[in-house]
C-alpha positions as CSV (number, residue, x, y, z in Angstrom):
1,M,0.0,0.0,0.0
2,T,1.4,3.4,-0.9
3,A,1.3,6.2,1.7
4,S,0.2,9.5,0.7
5,I,1.1,13.0,2.0
6,A,-2.2,13.0,4.0
7,D,-0.8,10.3,6.2
8,M,2.2,12.2,7.3
9,P,2.0,13.5,10.9
10,T,3.6,16.9,10.3
11,G,1.4,17.6,7.3
12,L,-1.5,17.4,9.6
13,G,0.3,19.6,12.2
14,V,1.2,16.8,14.7
15,E,4.5,17.5,16.4
16,L,6.9,14.7,17.0
17,T,7.4,14.4,20.8
18,D,10.4,13.2,22.9
19,E,8.4,10.1,24.1
20,D,7.7,9.4,20.3
21,C,11.5,9.5,19.4
22,Y,12.4,7.5,22.4
23,E,10.0,4.9,21.8
24,A,11.0,4.7,18.2
25,M,14.7,4.5,19.2
26,R,13.9,1.8,21.8
27,R,12.4,-0.6,19.1
28,I,15.4,-0.6,17.1
29,P,17.6,-3.7,18.0
30,G,21.1,-3.3,19.1
31,Y,23.2,-0.4,20.1
32,L,22.1,2.8,18.7
33,D,24.7,5.5,18.7
34,I,22.6,8.7,17.9
35,S,21.2,11.6,20.1
36,L,17.6,12.4,20.4
37,E,18.2,15.6,18.4
38,D,20.1,13.6,15.6
39,F,17.0,11.3,15.6
40,R,14.5,14.1,15.4
41,Q,16.5,15.9,12.5
42,V,16.7,12.6,10.5
43,Y,12.9,12.1,10.9
44,R,12.3,15.4,9.7
45,L,14.7,15.4,6.7
46,A,13.3,12.0,5.7
47,L,9.6,13.3,6.2
48,D,10.6,16.4,3.9
49,H,12.1,14.1,1.3
50,A,9.1,11.8,1.3
51,A,6.8,14.8,1.0
52,E,8.8,16.1,-2.0
53,R,8.7,12.6,-3.7
54,L,4.9,12.0,-3.1
55,T,4.0,15.5,-4.4
56,G,6.5,15.4,-7.5
57,G,8.6,18.1,-6.1
58,L,5.8,20.7,-6.4
59,R,6.8,24.3,-5.5
60,A,4.7,27.2,-4.7
61,R,5.2,28.8,-8.2
62,D,3.7,25.6,-9.9
63,L,0.5,26.1,-7.8
64,M,0.1,29.8,-7.7
65,A,-2.3,31.8,-9.8
66,Q,-1.6,35.2,-11.3
67,Q,-3.5,37.8,-9.1
68,T,-6.0,39.8,-11.1
69,L,-6.5,42.4,-8.2
70,A,-4.2,44.0,-5.6
71,L,-5.5,46.5,-3.1
72,S,-3.9,49.8,-1.9
73,P,-3.9,50.3,1.9
74,D,-5.3,53.8,1.4
75,L,-8.1,52.7,-0.8
76,P,-11.6,53.4,0.7
77,L,-13.2,50.3,2.1
78,D,-16.4,50.5,0.1
79,Q,-14.5,50.8,-3.1
80,A,-12.4,47.7,-2.1
81,V,-15.7,45.8,-1.5
82,W,-16.8,46.8,-5.0
83,D,-13.6,45.8,-6.7
84,L,-13.4,42.3,-4.9
85,A,-17.2,41.9,-6.1
86,A,-16.4,42.9,-9.6
87,H,-13.5,40.4,-9.8
88,R,-15.5,37.7,-8.0
89,L,-12.9,37.4,-5.3
90,K,-13.4,36.6,-1.7
91,G,-10.1,38.5,-0.9
92,A,-7.0,40.1,-2.1
93,P,-3.6,41.2,-1.3
94,V,-2.8,44.7,-0.1
95,V,0.5,46.1,-1.8
96,D,2.4,49.4,-1.1
97,G,3.5,51.7,-3.9
98,A,6.5,49.5,-4.7
99,G,4.4,46.3,-5.1
100,R,5.2,44.9,-1.6
101,V,2.8,42.9,0.3
102,S,1.7,44.6,3.4
103,G,-1.5,42.7,4.4
104,V,-4.3,40.8,3.1
105,L,-8.0,41.9,2.9
106,S,-10.6,38.9,3.1
107,E,-14.2,38.5,3.6
108,T,-13.5,37.6,7.1
109,D,-11.6,40.7,7.7
110,L,-14.6,42.8,6.3
111,L,-17.1,41.0,8.5
112,R,-15.0,41.6,11.7
113,H,-14.3,45.3,10.7
114,L,-18.1,45.8,10.3
115,G,-19.0,44.0,13.6
116,A,-20.9,41.2,11.8
117,H,-20.6,37.3,12.3
118,T,-22.3,36.4,9.0
119,W,-23.0,37.8,5.6
120,L,-26.6,37.2,6.4
121,E,-26.4,39.4,9.5
122,L,-24.7,42.2,7.4
123,L,-27.4,41.9,4.8
124,V,-30.2,42.2,7.5
125,R,-28.5,45.3,8.9
126,H,-28.1,46.6,5.5
127,R,-31.6,46.2,4.5
128,A,-32.7,47.8,7.7
129,G,-30.8,50.9,6.7
130,D,-28.1,50.7,9.3
131,A,-26.6,54.1,8.8
132,A,-23.4,53.2,11.1
133,L,-22.7,50.3,8.7
134,D,-22.7,52.7,5.6
135,R,-20.6,55.1,7.6
136,C,-18.0,52.6,8.6
137,C,-17.7,51.4,4.8
138,H,-17.4,54.9,3.5
139,D,-15.0,56.2,6.2
140,S,-12.7,53.3,6.5
141,R,-9.7,52.4,4.4
142,V,-8.3,49.1,3.4
143,S,-5.5,49.3,6.0
144,D,-8.1,49.7,8.8
145,A,-9.7,46.3,7.9
146,M,-6.8,44.2,6.6
147,S,-4.9,41.4,8.3
148,A,-1.3,42.4,8.7
149,P,1.4,41.3,8.5
150,A,0.4,38.8,5.7
151,V,1.7,35.3,6.0
152,C,3.6,35.1,2.7
153,I,5.7,32.4,1.0
154,G,8.4,32.4,-1.6
155,P,8.0,30.8,-5.0
156,E,10.5,27.9,-4.4
157,A,8.7,26.6,-1.1
158,G,8.0,23.0,-1.2
159,I,4.9,21.3,0.2
160,Q,6.1,21.2,3.8
161,D,6.9,24.9,3.8
162,I,3.4,25.6,2.2
163,L,1.4,23.4,4.7
164,G,3.4,25.1,7.6
165,A,2.5,28.5,6.2
166,F,-1.2,27.6,5.8
167,R,-1.1,26.3,9.5
168,A,0.1,29.6,10.6
169,H,-3.1,31.5,9.5
170,R,-6.7,30.7,8.8
171,G,-6.9,32.2,5.4
172,R,-7.8,30.3,2.3
173,R,-5.2,32.1,0.1
174,M,-1.8,33.1,0.6
175,P,0.5,35.7,-1.3
176,V,3.5,34.3,-3.2
177,V,6.1,37.0,-3.0
178,D,9.9,37.5,-4.2
179,A,12.9,38.1,-2.2
180,E,12.0,41.7,-1.6
181,G,8.2,41.0,-0.7
182,R,6.7,41.9,-4.0
183,L,3.6,40.2,-5.0
184,L,4.1,37.2,-7.7
185,G,0.8,35.5,-7.2
186,M,-1.7,33.8,-4.9
187,L,-1.6,30.4,-3.5
188,A,-5.1,28.9,-2.8
189,R,-5.3,26.1,0.1
190,K,-7.8,24.2,-2.2
191,E,-5.3,24.1,-5.0
192,V,-2.6,22.7,-2.8
193,L,-4.9,20.2,-1.4
194,R,-6.2,19.2,-4.9
195,H,-2.8,18.5,-6.2
196,M,-1.9,16.5,-3.1
197,G,-5.1,14.4,-3.6
198,A,-4.4,13.8,-7.3
199,R,-0.8,12.3,-6.6
């Protein structure tokens, strides 16, 4: 039976404990001349190698999509909402004048900033003529609502680094940036999982 990346503990966010390592070392017959830290390092390197092998050496650059929209931190929030809707996006990176990613604005960020738990709640408030809601959208800027700093990843990142970066935040999409932090594209969690499942 062939193992898949989904079977790998660190891919699921499970950390290898000292007890796990000691038990594995105890089960190896004979004298084992290796420290606990050496064993953990060998395990991690082997796991990384297996992940690379099972995913065909996929890199973030292979999975990212070109981003059709990037928002300015100074853009009025109501305009940002219109722009997201026009591009049929649930979020977008926020970039400064040099093209460096400074944050991400998502639907979740918008809901939080507007004091709503769901889009249905927001719709009800809007239909009821909530003036504070309209004022909040009109008076706020993208920088007021965005998540910052953004969790980003480089184009050469492998699958283990990608999974680790996605574990570091709850977003569905992550900016791919060059060495200077300039936007190259966006990586979708569902695209990563789709490619992993296809292998």
